[in-house]
N, C-alpha and C positions, 0 to 999 in steps of 0.2 A: 603337735604342731598344726594340724588341720583344725583342731577345735580352737587354738589361739587365734588363728586367722579368721575363723568364723565369728569368733567373740569381738574381734576388733572391727570387722565389717558391720556387725549388728549395732556396736556402739556409734559408729559413724552415721548409720542409717537414722538411728534414734536421734542423734544430734542434729542431722539435717532436717528431719521432719519437725522437731521442736522449733528450730530457727524459723522455718517457713511458717509455722503456726504463729510464732511471735510476730513475725513481720506483717502478716495479714490481719491479725487480731488486734495489734497494738499500734496501728498507724497514728492515732491521735496522742500516743504517749511520747514523751522525750526519748531520745536515743539512749541515755544512760538508764532511763527507767525500763525500756524495753530489753537492754542488755542484762539488767538485774533479773528481769522476769525470765529471760532465756536461761540464765544460770540456775535460777531456782528450779524451773521446770526440768532441766537436764538432770540436776542433782536428785530430783524426786524419782527418776527412773534408774539411776545406777547406785544410789546410796540408800541403805536400809533405813526404814522409818525411825527405828530406835536411835540410830546414830544421828539422824537429822534433828530428832528432838533433843538429844543431849547436847549437840552443837548449838542449838539455839539457845539452850539454858545457859551454856557457858558464855556465849556472846552477850546474852543479856545480862549476865552477872558481871562481865567485864566492862561493857559499855553503857549499861543503863542503871547501875547501881554503884554508889561510892565504894571505892576500893583502894587499898594501898598497894595493890600489886604492881601497878605501873610506876609508882614512886620507887618501889624496890628494883624493878627493872631498870629505871632510869639511873639510879645510883649504882647498880651493878654494872652498867655499861660504862659509866664514867670511871669506875674502879678499874675495870679491865684495860680501858684505852690508856689511862693515865699510869697504870701499873706497867704496861708494856713500854710506854714512852719513858718512864724513869728507869726501868730495868735495863733497856737496851739503847734506845735512841739517844737519850740524854748523855749516857757514858760515851758512846761513840762519837757523838758530836763534840763533846768536851775534849776528846783525844784529838780530833781534827781541828781544835782551836776555834770553834764556833764562839761568837760573842756570848758571854754568860748571860748577859741582860736579854738577849734574844732567846736564849733557852729557858729563862725563868718567866718569860711572858705568859706562857700557857697556865702556870700556876697562880699568877695574879688574875688572869681572867677566870679561872676556876673559883677563886676566893669570891670575886664579885658576883659570879654567876650563882653560886650557892647561897649567898646572902639574899639576893633577889628571888631565887627559887623558894626560899623559906618564907619571905614576906609575902610571895604570891600565894602560897599554900594557906597560910594562917590568916591572912587579912580578910576581913568580912567584905565581900564584893559589893555589898549594897542591899542586903536582904530587906525586903519590904514586909512590914508587919502592920497590924492595925493601929499600933501606937505611934508609928513614924510615917504612915502613908500620906499624911496631910503635907509634910515637908517635901516628899518626893513628888507629889502631884503639882507642886509649884515650880519644880526645877526646869522642866521643858514644856513647851506648847505642843498641842496635838496637831498633826498635820492633816488630819481628816481623811486620810487614804490608808496609810499603813497602821496608824494608831488613832483609834476612835475614843472620844470622850465618854465617860460613864460606863466603861466596860469592866465587868467584875470578873475576878478570877474565882472560878467555883471551887478550887481546892484550898486556896488561901483565904477565900472570902474577904478580899480587899479589892478596892478599885485599882484597876491597873494604870499607873502613870505612864505618860508617853515614853517610849523607848525602853520599856521594861518587857520582861517575858518570864513565863513560869518555866523554871527548869525542872524537868521530870526526873533527873538524877538526884538533885539536892532536895527536891520537893519544896522549893521556895520560889517566889516571885523576886527577880533580881533587877535592880535599877540599872539602866543603860547596859542590858545584857548583851554580851558579845558571844560567847560560847562556854560550854563546859569542857575544861581541859582535864583529861584523865592523867596527864603526866604530872599535874600539880595536885590532883584530887580536889579541885575547887572550881567554882564558876569564875569566869573572867567578867567583871562588871565595873561600875563606875569607880570604885575605890581601890581596885588592885590592877586596873588595866596598865597604869604607869609602871608597876613592878613587872608585870608580864612583858611589856614592851622591852625594857632593859634586860630581862632574863633571856628573851628570845635572841636579841641582837648579841649579847655576850656569848650565848650558846654558839651562834653562828660564827662568831669571831674565834672561839676556842677551837671548833672544828677546822676552820680554815687555816689558823695559825699552826695547828698540829700537822696538817696536811702539807703546808709549806715547808716546814722543818724537816719532816720525814723525807719528802721528795728531794729537798736540797742535800739530804745526807746521802741518799742513794745515788743521786747525780754525781756527788763528790767521789763516792766509792768507784763509779764507772770511770770517772775521769782519771782518777789516780791509778787504777788498775790497767788503763789502756786497753780495755777488753774489746773496744769497738775496732781497734786496729788488727785484731786477730781474726781467726777463722775456726771453723769446726767441720768434722767429717760426718756425714749422716750415715744411715744404716746401709746404704748401697756403696759406701766407700768414697762418695763424691765430696769434694771440699767446697764450702760455701762461706761467703763473708758473713760476719755477725749481723743479724737482722734484729729488728725491734722486738718481735715475738720471742726469738731465742734469748735475747737479753733479759726480757721479763721473766721467762722461765728460769734463767739462771739465777736471777735476783731472788726469785720465790723460792728456789731450793736452797739458796745461801742464807737468806733472811726471811723464812716463811711467816713468822708472826708479825714482822715489821711490814712487809708487803701486804698482808691481809688487813693490818690495821690501817695502812695507807689507803686501800681501796674502800674500806668502811668509812673513813673520815672524809674522803673525796665525795662519796655519794651523799653523805650526810650534809657536807657543806652546801652541795647543789640543792638539796631538798629544803634545807633551812634557809638558804639564801633566797630561793623563790617565795617561800613563805614570809620571809622578812620584807621583801618588795611588796607583797600583797598587804601585809600588815601596815607598813608605811603609807601606802595608797590609802587605806581605810583611815588612818590617823589624819592625813593631809586633807581628806574630803569630809571628815567628821561623820564617818559611818561606822557601824559595828558590822561583824560578820553576819549576824542575824539579819540586820537591815539590808545588807548587800544581797544576801541570798533571796529575801522577800521581794527586793526591788527587781530581780530578774523576772518576776511575773509581769512587771510593767515595761520590760525591755529597756527603756531609757527614759529620761526626763521629757523628751519631746514627742514620745509615741503615746497614743491613746489606746486604751485597752477597753474592750466591750465587756460590760458587766451583766449579770443575769437580767437585770430590768431594763435592758437597752440604754444603760446610762453610760456615758463615756467618761472614764477618769484619767486625769493626767497626774502622774506621780513626779514630784520634785522634791529634791533634798532640801528641806527648809532649815536644816540644823547646820549647815556649812556657813561659816562666818569669815572665811578667808584662812589662808595657810597658817599664819602665825597664831590666830585666835584658836584655830582648830587644834594645833599642837599644845597650846597652853591649856585647853580644856582637858587634854589627856592627863596632864600633871597636876591640874587643879580643877577637879570637876566642880561644876556649879552647885550651889546650895539654894535653898528656897528663896533666899533674898537675892539671888542672881537668876531670876527667872528669864528664860530665853524667849525672846520676841519672835513670833512668826514672820517670816519674810515672804 
């Protein structure tokens, strides 16, 4: 016991010292960067070197090389959730005379979602090669800040068109690069952004719809059982009215898989809903995730940033042409004959 207490105190002292070092040595870094640096330094004290190297290799394999692992995980999660919904929730709700059309809606959303998932995975996002680079070079104008003319990609040996980026995972330059999505094992670029857009929104709708149906079922169970009108006796023999925590515990013990699934799809709905809002914002303003991230260096369109040669640069999104035109561009990417004019 004394050894355990000593070990815990030692870990706390190591953590405190590392945090202090990070604070004083990393003032010029951003808060997330300092946090990541702190975590890395702390792990170097408490995690064996071999385990660190093995973890780095696994993470590199998962996130920096193309792999079908996340596709398998994606499909496994859908099978697990829909299996539980079909096996228990659907049957119970049908007995309670829920609308059959309402109960079948998740399956319709699943069919649509899987269709766009496949399209997003197999569609060429806009890979730039020496044979087609000329057409991509004419699609967008260079803004002179984020995208510079006559910039060569040393890996692909092609001139980089405006709004393109080299993907280190796919090892290709991609036209209007947004990001590399591990869940579809493909880059999201000019020619599959529309599929990703619908895939993401149907996935969010699926999770939200399953959460609503499952919550409605549990609420109906509570109302029909009149459990809220009852009471329970605790370990000390005292009687208490039914509380929310007791009710959740009772439901979890009665329907453990259903309550667990409900918690999962609620969290998933919130996370996907937030990401959908962000994706919609990017679409309405004609930005990609890559461009949004890079633009943070310039803070905003009205802020000046000091460059190494004492030169002030003002970044402005020159690709936004209005809400409707921006949305149209998602579903109909410009070709070489539809060259964007710099505004």
